[in-house]
C-alpha positions as CSV (number, residue, x, y, z in Angstrom):
1,X,5.9,-8.2,8.8
2,X,7.2,-11.3,10.5
3,X,6.4,-13.4,7.4
4,X,8.2,-10.9,5.1
5,X,11.3,-11.2,7.3
6,X,11.0,-15.0,7.1
7,X,10.7,-14.8,3.4
8,X,13.7,-12.5,3.2
9,X,15.7,-15.0,5.2
10,X,14.7,-17.8,2.9
11,X,15.5,-15.8,-0.3
12,X,19.0,-15.1,1.1
13,X,19.5,-18.8,1.6
14,X,19.8,-18.6,5.4
15,X,18.4,-22.1,5.7
16,X,21.8,-23.9,6.0
17,X,23.7,-21.6,3.6
18,X,26.3,-19.0,4.4
19,X,25.5,-15.3,4.0
20,X,28.0,-12.9,2.5
21,X,28.6,-9.6,4.3
22,X,26.5,-7.5,2.0
23,X,23.5,-9.8,2.5
24,X,23.8,-9.5,6.3
25,X,24.0,-5.7,6.0
26,X,20.8,-5.7,3.9
27,X,19.0,-7.9,6.4
28,X,20.2,-5.8,9.4
29,X,19.0,-2.6,7.8
30,X,15.8,-4.1,6.7
31,X,14.9,-5.1,10.3
32,X,16.1,-1.7,11.7
33,X,14.2,0.5,9.2
34,X,11.1,-1.5,8.4
35,X,9.0,0.7,10.7
36,X,9.9,3.8,8.7
37,X,8.9,2.2,5.4
38,X,12.2,1.0,4.0
39,X,12.2,-2.3,2.2
40,X,14.4,-4.4,-0.1
41,X,13.1,-6.6,-2.9
42,X,15.6,-9.4,-3.9
43,X,16.0,-10.0,-7.6
44,X,16.5,-13.5,-9.0
45,X,16.6,-15.4,-12.3
46,X,14.6,-18.2,-13.8
47,X,15.6,-21.2,-15.9
48,X,14.1,-24.5,-17.0
49,X,16.1,-27.7,-17.2
50,X,14.8,-30.5,-19.5
51,X,16.3,-33.6,-18.0
52,X,16.8,-35.2,-21.4
53,X,18.9,-32.4,-22.9
54,X,20.5,-30.5,-20.1
55,X,24.2,-31.2,-19.5
56,X,26.4,-30.8,-16.4
57,X,28.4,-28.2,-18.3
58,X,25.3,-26.2,-19.1
59,X,24.2,-26.2,-15.4
60,X,27.5,-25.2,-14.2
61,X,27.7,-22.3,-16.7
62,X,24.3,-21.1,-15.5
63,X,25.4,-21.2,-11.9
64,X,28.6,-19.3,-12.8
65,X,26.4,-16.7,-14.4
66,X,24.5,-16.3,-11.2
67,X,27.7,-16.0,-9.3
68,X,29.1,-13.3,-11.6
69,X,25.9,-11.3,-11.4
70,X,25.5,-11.7,-7.6
71,X,22.1,-13.3,-8.0
72,X,21.1,-15.4,-5.0
73,X,18.0,-17.3,-6.0
74,X,16.7,-19.2,-9.0
75,X,13.2,-20.3,-10.1
76,X,13.3,-23.8,-11.7
77,X,10.7,-26.4,-12.5
78,X,10.4,-30.0,-11.3
79,X,8.6,-32.1,-14.0
80,X,6.1,-34.5,-12.4
81,X,5.7,-36.0,-15.9
82,X,9.5,-36.6,-16.2
83,X,10.3,-37.8,-12.7
84,X,7.3,-40.2,-12.5
85,X,6.7,-41.1,-16.1
86,X,5.4,-44.4,-14.8
87,X,3.3,-44.9,-11.7
88,X,5.3,-45.1,-8.5
89,X,8.6,-45.3,-10.5
90,X,10.7,-42.2,-9.7
91,X,13.8,-41.0,-11.5
92,X,15.6,-38.6,-9.1
93,X,19.2,-38.9,-10.5
94,X,19.3,-35.7,-12.4
95,X,17.7,-33.6,-9.6
96,X,19.7,-35.1,-6.8
97,X,22.9,-33.8,-8.4
98,X,21.3,-30.5,-9.5
99,X,19.9,-29.6,-6.1
100,X,23.1,-30.4,-4.2
101,X,25.3,-28.5,-6.6
102,X,23.1,-25.5,-6.6
103,X,22.6,-25.2,-2.8
104,X,25.8,-26.7,-1.3
105,X,28.4,-25.6,-3.9
106,X,26.9,-22.3,-5.2
107,X,24.7,-21.2,-2.2
108,X,21.8,-20.7,-4.5
109,X,18.3,-20.6,-3.0
110,X,16.0,-22.6,-5.3
111,X,12.3,-21.6,-5.6
112,X,10.8,-24.4,-7.8
113,X,7.4,-24.8,-9.3
114,X,6.0,-28.3,-9.9
115,X,4.4,-29.4,-13.2
116,X,3.1,-31.3,-15.4
117,X,0.7,-34.3,-15.5
118,X,2.2,-37.6,-16.6
119,X,0.6,-39.5,-19.5
120,X,-0.4,-42.4,-17.3
121,X,-2.7,-40.3,-15.0
122,X,-3.8,-37.6,-17.5
123,X,-7.5,-37.0,-18.4
124,X,-6.5,-36.0,-21.9
125,X,-8.8,-37.6,-24.5
126,X,-7.3,-39.8,-27.2
127,X,-7.4,-37.0,-29.8
128,X,-5.4,-34.8,-27.5
129,X,-2.7,-37.4,-26.7
130,X,0.2,-35.1,-27.3
131,X,-1.1,-32.6,-24.9
132,X,-1.5,-34.9,-22.0
133,X,0.7,-32.8,-19.7
134,X,-1.7,-29.9,-19.3
135,X,-4.8,-31.8,-18.3
136,X,-5.9,-32.5,-14.7
137,X,-5.0,-35.9,-13.4
138,X,-7.6,-38.7,-13.3
139,X,-6.7,-39.1,-9.6
140,X,-5.7,-35.9,-7.8
141,X,-4.4,-37.9,-4.9
142,X,-1.6,-39.1,-7.1
143,X,-0.4,-35.5,-7.4
144,X,-0.5,-35.3,-3.6
145,X,1.6,-38.5,-3.3
146,X,4.2,-37.2,-5.7
147,X,4.4,-33.8,-3.9
148,X,4.9,-35.5,-0.6
149,X,7.7,-37.7,-1.9
150,X,9.3,-34.7,-3.7
151,X,9.2,-32.3,-0.7
152,X,10.4,-35.1,1.7
153,X,13.4,-35.8,-0.5
154,X,14.6,-32.2,-0.9
155,X,13.3,-30.4,2.2
156,X,16.8,-30.1,3.5
157,X,17.7,-27.8,0.6
158,X,14.4,-26.2,-0.6
159,X,11.9,-24.3,1.5
160,X,9.2,-23.0,-1.0
161,X,7.1,-25.0,-3.4
162,X,5.0,-23.5,-6.2
163,X,2.2,-25.7,-7.4
164,X,1.9,-25.5,-11.2
165,X,2.6,-22.8,-13.7
166,X,0.2,-20.3,-15.4
167,X,-3.0,-22.2,-14.7
168,X,-5.1,-19.2,-15.8
169,X,-4.4,-19.9,-19.5
170,X,-5.5,-23.0,-21.4
171,X,-2.0,-23.8,-22.8
172,X,-1.0,-24.9,-19.3
173,X,-4.2,-26.0,-17.6
174,X,-7.1,-27.5,-19.4
175,X,-9.2,-27.9,-16.3
176,X,-11.6,-25.4,-14.6
177,X,-10.8,-22.9,-11.9
178,X,-12.6,-25.2,-9.5
179,X,-10.4,-28.1,-10.7
180,X,-7.3,-26.1,-10.0
181,X,-8.5,-25.1,-6.5
182,X,-9.0,-28.7,-5.6
183,X,-5.6,-29.6,-7.1
184,X,-3.9,-26.9,-5.2
185,X,-5.5,-27.9,-1.9
186,X,-4.3,-31.5,-2.2
187,X,-0.8,-30.3,-3.2
188,X,-0.6,-27.9,-0.3
189,X,-1.7,-30.5,2.2
190,X,1.1,-32.7,0.9
191,X,3.7,-30.0,1.2
192,X,2.8,-29.1,4.7
193,X,2.7,-32.8,5.8
194,X,6.2,-33.4,4.4
195,X,7.7,-30.1,5.7
196,X,5.7,-27.9,8.0
197,X,8.3,-25.2,7.7
198,X,7.9,-24.9,3.9
199,X,6.1,-22.1,2.1
200,X,3.3,-23.0,-0.4
201,X,3.3,-20.8,-3.5
202,X,0.1,-20.5,-5.7
203,X,0.8,-21.5,-9.3
204,X,2.1,-18.4,-11.1
205,X,-0.6,-16.3,-12.8
206,X,0.1,-15.6,-16.5
207,X,-2.0,-12.4,-16.8
208,X,-5.6,-12.9,-15.8
209,X,-6.4,-11.4,-12.3
210,X,-10.0,-12.7,-12.5
211,X,-8.6,-16.2,-12.2
212,X,-6.9,-15.3,-8.9
213,X,-10.0,-13.5,-7.7
214,X,-12.2,-16.6,-8.4
215,X,-9.7,-18.9,-6.5
216,X,-9.8,-16.6,-3.4
217,X,-13.4,-15.4,-3.5
218,X,-15.2,-18.6,-4.7
219,X,-12.9,-21.5,-3.8
220,X,-11.4,-20.5,-0.4
221,X,-7.9,-21.0,-1.6
222,X,-6.4,-18.6,1.0
223,X,-5.8,-21.0,3.9
224,X,-3.8,-23.3,1.5
225,X,-1.2,-20.8,0.2
226,X,1.5,-18.6,1.7
227,X,2.6,-16.8,-1.5
228,X,0.8,-15.5,-4.6
229,X,3.0,-15.5,-7.6
230,X,2.3,-13.4,-10.7
231,X,4.0,-13.1,-14.1
232,X,4.4,-10.2,-16.5
233,X,5.4,-10.0,-20.1
234,X,3.7,-6.7,-21.2
235,X,4.9,-5.6,-24.6
236,X,5.8,-9.2,-25.5
237,X,2.9,-11.5,-24.9
238,X,0.5,-8.8,-23.7
239,X,-0.4,-5.6,-25.6
240,X,-0.4,-3.4,-22.5
241,X,2.4,-0.8,-21.9
242,X,4.9,-1.9,-19.3
243,X,3.9,1.1,-17.2
244,X,0.6,-0.7,-16.5
245,X,2.4,-3.3,-14.5
246,X,1.7,-1.1,-11.5
247,X,-2.1,-1.4,-12.0
248,X,-1.7,-5.2,-12.4
249,X,0.1,-5.5,-9.1
250,X,-2.4,-3.3,-7.4
251,X,-5.3,-5.4,-8.7
252,X,-3.7,-8.6,-7.3
253,X,-2.9,-6.9,-4.0
254,X,-6.5,-5.8,-3.7
255,X,-7.7,-9.4,-4.2
256,X,-5.3,-10.7,-1.5
257,X,-6.2,-7.9,0.9
258,X,-9.9,-8.5,0.4
259,X,-10.1,-12.3,0.4
260,X,-6.6,-13.4,1.6
261,X,-4.7,-13.7,4.7
262,X,-1.8,-11.3,4.2
263,X,0.0,-13.5,1.6
264,X,3.2,-12.1,0.2
265,X,3.1,-11.5,-3.6
266,X,6.0,-12.5,-5.8
267,X,6.6,-11.6,-9.5
268,X,8.8,-14.7,-10.0
269,X,8.6,-14.7,-13.7
270,X,8.9,-11.4,-15.7
271,X,10.7,-10.7,-18.9
272,X,11.0,-9.1,-22.4
273,X,12.2,-10.8,-25.5
274,X,14.8,-9.8,-28.1
275,X,12.8,-11.2,-31.0
276,X,10.9,-9.4,-33.8
277,X,10.4,-10.0,-37.5
278,X,9.9,-6.6,-39.1
279,X,7.1,-5.2,-36.9
280,X,5.8,-8.6,-35.7
281,X,6.6,-9.6,-32.2
282,X,3.8,-11.9,-31.2
283,X,0.1,-12.5,-31.9
284,X,-0.8,-9.7,-29.6
285,X,2.0,-7.2,-29.9
286,X,3.7,-5.3,-32.8
287,X,6.7,-3.1,-32.6
288,X,6.6,0.4,-33.8
289,X,10.2,1.6,-33.3
290,X,13.4,0.1,-34.6
291,X,14.9,-0.3,-31.1
292,X,12.0,-2.4,-29.7
293,X,12.9,-6.0,-29.0
294,X,16.6,-5.6,-29.5
295,X,19.3,-6.6,-27.0
296,X,20.0,-3.0,-26.3
297,X,16.4,-2.1,-25.5
298,X,15.9,-5.3,-23.4
299,X,18.4,-3.7,-21.0
300,X,16.3,-0.5,-20.8
301,X,13.1,-2.5,-20.4
302,X,14.6,-4.6,-17.6
303,X,15.7,-1.5,-15.6
304,X,12.4,0.4,-15.9
305,X,10.3,-2.7,-15.5
306,X,12.0,-3.7,-12.3
307,X,11.9,-0.1,-11.1
308,X,8.1,0.0,-11.6
309,X,7.6,-3.3,-9.9
310,X,9.5,-2.4,-6.7
311,X,7.8,1.1,-6.7
312,X,4.5,-0.7,-5.9
313,X,5.8,-1.6,-2.4
314,X,3.6,-4.8,-2.8
315,X,6.1,-7.3,-4.3
316,X,8.4,-9.4,-2.0
317,X,10.6,-11.0,-4.7
318,X,11.2,-10.8,-8.4
319,X,12.8,-13.3,-10.8
320,X,13.6,-12.3,-14.4
321,X,13.0,-15.0,-17.1
322,X,15.5,-16.2,-18.0
323,X,19.3,-16.9,-17.7
324,X,20.1,-17.4,-21.4
325,X,18.7,-17.7,-24.8
326,X,17.7,-21.1,-26.0
327,X,19.3,-23.1,-28.9
328,X,17.2,-23.7,-32.0
329,X,17.2,-27.5,-31.3
330,X,15.5,-27.2,-27.9
331,X,11.7,-27.7,-27.8
332,X,9.6,-25.0,-26.2
333,X,6.0,-24.8,-25.1
334,X,3.9,-22.1,-26.9
335,X,5.6,-19.3,-28.8
336,X,8.7,-20.9,-30.4
337,X,10.2,-17.5,-31.3
338,X,10.0,-15.3,-28.2
339,X,10.6,-18.2,-25.9
340,X,14.1,-18.5,-27.4
341,X,15.2,-14.9,-26.9
342,X,14.4,-14.0,-23.3
343,X,17.8,-14.5,-21.7
344,X,20.0,-11.9,-20.1
345,X,22.8,-13.8,-21.8
346,X,23.2,-15.3,-25.2
347,X,23.0,-19.1,-25.8
348,X,26.8,-19.4,-25.1
349,X,26.4,-17.5,-21.8
350,X,28.2,-14.4,-23.0
351,X,26.3,-11.4,-21.5
352,X,23.7,-9.4,-23.4
353,X,23.2,-5.8,-22.3
354,X,20.4,-7.0,-20.1
355,X,22.9,-8.8,-17.8
356,X,24.8,-5.6,-17.3
357,X,21.5,-3.8,-16.6
358,X,20.6,-6.5,-14.0
359,X,23.9,-6.0,-12.2
360,X,23.6,-2.2,-12.3
361,X,20.1,-2.4,-10.9
362,X,21.1,-4.7,-8.1
363,X,24.0,-2.4,-7.3
364,X,22.0,0.7,-7.1
365,X,19.2,-1.0,-5.0
366,X,21.5,-3.1,-2.8
367,X,20.4,-1.4,0.4
368,X,16.8,-0.8,1.7
369,X,14.9,2.0,0.1
370,X,11.4,3.5,-0.1
371,X,9.5,5.1,-2.9
372,X,9.1,8.9,-2.9
373,X,7.8,9.5,-6.4
374,X,4.8,11.5,-5.0
375,X,7.2,13.9,-3.2
376,X,9.1,14.8,-6.4
377,X,8.0,17.8,-8.5
378,X,8.4,17.4,-12.2
379,X,8.1,20.3,-14.7
380,X,7.2,19.0,-18.1
381,X,5.0,19.8,-21.1
382,X,1.3,19.1,-20.9
383,X,1.5,16.4,-23.6
384,X,4.7,14.8,-22.2
385,X,5.3,11.1,-22.6
386,X,7.8,11.1,-19.7
387,X,7.4,8.8,-16.8
388,X,9.4,8.9,-13.5
389,X,9.9,7.0,-10.3
390,X,12.0,8.0,-7.3
391,X,13.5,6.3,-4.3
392,X,15.3,7.4,-1.2
393,X,17.8,4.8,0.2
394,X,18.5,4.1,3.9
395,X,21.6,6.3,3.7
396,X,19.5,9.3,2.6
397,X,20.8,9.2,-1.0
398,X,18.2,9.3,-3.8
399,X,17.6,7.6,-7.1
400,X,15.5,9.1,-9.8
401,X,14.6,7.0,-12.9
402,X,12.9,8.6,-15.9
403,X,12.1,7.7,-19.5
404,X,9.7,8.3,-22.4
405,X,6.9,5.7,-22.5
406,X,7.5,3.6,-25.6
407,X,4.1,2.1,-26.0
408,X,1.6,5.0,-25.9
409,X,-1.5,3.3,-27.3
410,X,-3.3,6.4,-28.4
411,X,-0.2,7.6,-30.4
412,X,0.7,4.4,-32.3
413,X,-1.1,2.1,-34.8
414,X,-2.1,-1.4,-33.6
415,X,-0.4,-2.9,-36.6
416,X,2.4,-0.7,-37.9
417,X,3.3,-1.2,-41.5
418,X,7.0,-0.5,-40.9
419,X,9.4,0.3,-38.2
420,X,10.2,4.0,-37.6
421,X,12.9,5.9,-35.7
422,X,11.8,7.4,-32.4
423,X,12.6,11.0,-32.7
424,X,11.1,12.2,-29.5
425,X,13.1,14.3,-27.1
426,X,11.9,16.0,-24.0
427,X,13.5,18.0,-21.3
428,X,12.1,17.8,-17.8
429,X,13.0,19.6,-14.6
430,X,13.1,17.5,-11.5
431,X,12.9,19.0,-8.0
432,X,13.6,16.8,-4.9
433,X,12.3,17.8,-1.5
434,X,15.8,17.7,0.2
435,X,19.2,19.3,-0.3
436,X,21.6,16.8,-1.7
437,X,25.1,18.2,-2.3
438,X,27.2,15.1,-1.9
439,X,27.7,14.5,-5.6
440,X,25.5,13.3,-8.4
441,X,25.8,10.8,-11.3
442,X,23.8,10.1,-14.4
443,X,23.7,6.5,-15.6
444,X,22.2,4.7,-18.6
445,X,20.6,1.2,-18.3
446,X,23.9,-0.7,-18.3
447,X,25.7,1.5,-15.8
448,X,27.7,3.8,-18.0
449,X,28.0,7.0,-16.1
450,X,28.8,10.7,-16.2
451,X,28.5,13.6,-13.8
452,X,25.0,15.1,-13.4
453,X,25.6,18.8,-14.1
454,X,24.0,22.1,-13.2
455,X,22.3,21.1,-10.0
456,X,20.4,23.9,-8.3
457,X,20.3,23.8,-4.5
458,X,17.9,25.4,-2.1
459,X,17.6,25.2,1.7
460,X,15.4,22.1,1.3
461,X,15.5,21.2,-2.3
462,X,17.7,20.0,-5.2
463,X,16.7,20.6,-8.8
464,X,18.2,19.3,-12.1
465,X,17.3,18.9,-15.7
466,X,17.0,15.6,-17.6
467,X,16.9,15.3,-21.4
468,X,14.9,12.2,-22.3
469,X,15.1,10.4,-25.6
470,X,12.9,7.7,-27.1
471,X,14.2,4.2,-26.2
472,X,16.6,5.4,-23.6
473,X,16.5,5.8,-19.8
474,X,18.0,8.3,-17.4
475,X,19.0,7.2,-13.9
476,X,20.2,9.9,-11.5
477,X,21.9,9.0,-8.3
478,X,22.3,11.9,-5.8
479,X,24.3,11.6,-2.6
480,X,23.6,13.3,0.7
């Protein structure tokens, strides 16, 4: 648990930055209650900053959004190809200003990943000249030299370094798994030589656990990384229901437990887009209901996705991708549609419903908690589509989150011809194993609330009914 506390300190920007009172309370309670199973998973945001198009005004607006949402950490990318576009000629000007503004002015903890290969050192063949950035370098030691110089320059402000992004899919890494293992080991050695106190983060996994398994089982990657990062875009770029994110986390955790050395696991890139064209969302996912991939439902998805991830008890940090939607003029890698509509805010930084959901989630889960889903009794129909997770907080209050699963594969066509209304309604009865008569509220995803009525109390129980509707979420908060 020592490493998890160290990670928590880093995430809260304790390395040279001032904590606010709420952060100190969270940390104090985490230390005091960890032996009884309470924990706290910090939630951050992600953003990419192309040096050639990003303005100071845009950066400051992003930082102000973090400030208004209370978010403390930000995943960004350092582009090897942009900073060292010519051998041994570095352009730090943009990043010097960015890092100092983020850390010194806004007290943001930066958790960067480092990518991609410059043209001058890329192994890309002539016919693939426009895709030089995703090929392994001709000389891996050049990567090590760049990492050493990068970490040395910013080690005063940054204490974790992620080596590459989504190497398990060909769009981001054209080499083999063995190539990537060698690449990571050289980068890790450079990080630790430049800053022995820094954490090395394995390049974030897109969606293929077998890639991570091969790195650990066949290529002895464990001694070279402190953090394993995984991404999740179920129901946008993956056909699986979001509820299966729990199985995904479990599979990665099993790999780390079997072959690793107790590495923490981050989900430092997770999201859900607000794009669809009729039923089409992406090459692997089609919407069935009208509400899917709308700004309103993105807020619902954010709340239940984060709830599911923290319920695994196996994730140490989460970062939602991303701050804001992208303008039509900005180039993107891969899917040019969904990539533009992942923000919790619109392009002009005005909040989407997802921003309100993020703030609401962080408010409800601001103190340590532990999952108690298995201790909650739920009365429901045999063919129910309802799903539920429950938590007790360190002050003995409880949170219950319930919804109807949107993507039920056996009940919906793979390629719907047209969008339909989700007419499902279910009533469930929830019984908690403790008497809670200090008041109860019922919230929606964005924090609108009303009193939770008709609670039934026993000596050691509290029961209530929830009416669940398709595309909505019910969040009950019950006080001791």
